[in-house]
Structure formats: C-alpha cells, structure tokens
N, C-alpha and C positions, 0 to 999 in steps of 0.2 A: 158591823156598821160601816157605811161608807160615808167618809168625811167630806168629800166633794161629790155632789149629785152627777150622775153619768151624763145627763143633758149639758151641764157646765163643762165637763172635761171634753165632750164631743165638740162643743162650740169652740173651746180654746184650741183643740187639735185642728179645727178647720182654718183657724186664723193664725196659725203659726208656720213659719217657713218649712217647706217639706224636707224631709231627709234627703241627703244625696244618695247616690245609686248603692255605695258600698254599705252604708248604714241601713239602708232599706233592706239589702240582701241579707245582712247579718240578722236583722229583726226577723225576717221571714224564715231564715234557716233556724233560729233559736225557737220560735213558735212551732215549727213543724217537727223538730227533733229533740228538743230538750223537755223533760218531764216537769221542770220547774221555770218555764218560759215566762211565767208572770214575775219574775225576779228581774227581768229586763227593765232598765230605767224608762225606755218608752220615748215616744216622739217629743211631747212637749218638755219633759224635764230633760231630755237630751239636748234640745236646742237651748234651753236655759243654761246648762252646763257649758255649752259651746260659747254662748254670749258672755258668761261670767269669765271664762278663760280669756277670751278675746280682750276683754276690758282690763284684766290684770296683766296680761302679756307675760305670763310666768316663764322663768328660766328653769324652774325645778317643780314638777308636780308629782305628788304621791297619791296613789289611789289604793285603798285598802278594801279588797274585794273586787276582783277583775270580772267575775261571772264570764260570760263569753265575749267581753270586750267592746260592748256597745258605748258604754259610758267613757271609757277611756279614749275611744275614737273621738267622742265629742269634746273631752277635755283637750285633747292634743291640738285641736284646731286653733287654739291660742298661743300655742308654744313659740317663744322668741326663737331667733335664728339659731342660737346656740343651746336651745332649750332641750330637756329630757323629761320624759314621763316614766315613772317607775310605778308599776302596779303589781299587787300581790295577790295570789290565788293559791288556795290549799288544794284544789281539785285538779289533777294533772289533765284530765280530759278537757275541762272547760279552758284551762291555760292553753292547751294545744289549739283549740277553736280560736280563741282570741289571737294567738301568734300568727295564725293562718291568714286572718283578716288584716291584723297590723301590717303584715308583709305587703299588702296591696295597697296600703294607704301611702299618702305623700309624707307623713311624718313617721312612717314604720321604722325607719332606721335610727329613730330616737326614742323608741318605745321599748321598755325593758320589762319583761315578765319574770317575776320571782315566784317560784313555787315553794310553799311551805307555810310553817306557822308564822302569822303576821307579826307577833311580838319579837320573834327572833330576826325576821327580816328587817323590821324597822330598826332595831338595835345596830344591825350590821351596816345600815346604809348612813353613811357619814355626810349628810347633805344638809343645807338649809332650805326649807321648802317655801315656796311662794304661795302654793296652793295645794290643799289636802281634801281628798274626798273620802269619807268614811262611809261605806256600805258593806259591812261584813257581819259576822256573828254579833247579835245585838247585846248579848250579856257582857261583851268585852268594850262596848263603846266607850265608856269613861276611862277605861284603861288605855285605849288606843289615844284618846283625846289627850291625856296626860303625858303620853309618850311623844306625840308629835308637836304639842304646843310650844315647848321649849326649843324645838328645832324649826319652828316657823317664824320667818322674819318679822320684825315689827311691821305693821301694817299688812301683813300676809292674811290669807283666808283659810278657814276650815269649813268645809260644807258636809253636814251629816244628812244621810238619807233615813227614810222611814221614821221620822220623828213623831208621826201620829199613829204609827203602827196599826193600820186597818181600824182606826178609830177606838182601839181598846184602851188607849191612855185616857180617854174621856169617861171611862167608867168609874164608879164609885162604889166600892173601891176597885182600884186596878187589879186585874187578875191576869195570871199567866206569867212565867218566869221572863219571857222576852218583853211584854209590855210593861212588866214592873221595871225592867233594866232601862228600857227606853225612857220611862217617865223618871227614873231616878237621874239619868243622864241629862234630860231636859231641865230638871231642877238645879242640877250641878252647874251646867252652863249659866242658867239664869242667875246665880249667886256668885259667879266668878267674876271678881273685879279686873282680872286681866284682859277681858274682851268685851266687845260690843256684839250684839246678835239680833237677828230677826228670824222669826220662824214663818215660813211661806206654807200655804195650804196647796201646794202643788203636788199632784199625784199622792203619794202616802205621807207627804210632809217632808220639807227640807229646812234644816237650821243653816243659816248663812252667819258665820262666826268670824269676826275681825279681830286680830290681835291688836291691841293698843300700841300706839307708837312708843308711849313711855309707860312703864309699869312701876308703880310705887313699891 
C-alpha cells in the first residue's frame, strides 16, 4: 500500500527547494551503488529535516541510523556555531560512505560518525540533545525513544521516520514484525504524557515529538 499517491509526491517534489550539489551527488551515488537505495530519506523529507533543524538551531543533534549520510547532511544545516551532530551506523561500509561526503561539507568537522550497536553508543554519549532523528531498526524504536527522551532538553525534539511503514500500519490486523513494532511505537508515543506530537504523511511518515517544558 502506498500511503501518499505518487502524483502528490511528485507535485510536492517539484515545489520544494532543490538539493544542493553535495546532497544531489550523494543521492545519485546511493541510487546507483547501494542495493537498498530506497532507504535514503529523499528530497522532500530531506528539505523538511533541514528546515526543522534551522528552526531549532540545535547545539547537539543525535541521529540513530546514518545509512549513507543524506539525512545527517540535511540535519547539519541548522547546527549552531558550536554545534555537533553525532550519527550512529552499524554497517561500516555505509558509515565510510557517509564520512566521505561529510568531509566535503561545510559542517563536516562537527559531524561525528559512530559505528556499532546504537544502544551501546547512545549510552556512551553523555550529551543533552536538542534534536534527535530516529531512523534505524524498527523493532527497537520504543527502546531508542526511551533512551533518548530523558537526555533530550525540555522543549527539544525527537523525529521518528517510517511511522506509516509502507502503509502496513493501516492494516487490520497489523502484520509483520516491523509493522507491528512501528504501530506499537506510535501508540506508545500517543499515550505518553511527557510529550506533544504530530504525525506527518511525508514520504513514509514522520512523527514530530516535542518534549514538554514541564513534566509532571
């Protein structure tokens, strides 16, 4: 099932600021060389991530799931002058691709790639996050969320990708371990009194989650 019709996606793409040269090159490189190129965030979602980051002006960004680095480059565009972006990738080859492109970006010296199990890396990073992007293995979304929320500043943001999971969360009943995990995550966030949130039907679905300034 395609949650958003292709004709709508194409229209949105035409009316969105084009990617810069580096992002465009990375997208083309991934499409031509990677067997899972569909995992790339893509043009419209990437521009949304950039705009969100610019609005927040974060000093500390955490990305869980680097892939080839496209979304990290988008998020880094809003980094404050002393800002840092930390991104976690379990596959060494993808991390190497990301690092190669990061080194060519204006923010490259403030972008740190961590290779390994995300739970271990998150635990080791002693930071307070202004903006977190979750786009990794779906079965651990709720676990990642619970790990990063206490370390997200009040008023800070968590963005979760693939919350529509190819439309499979709309089935009744929901089937497949990944779709079931995403549906459970969506329900978990919906009932969490610590946050405010909105689900957007961009690409495969984005959940924007804001940690409340005051938590009872």
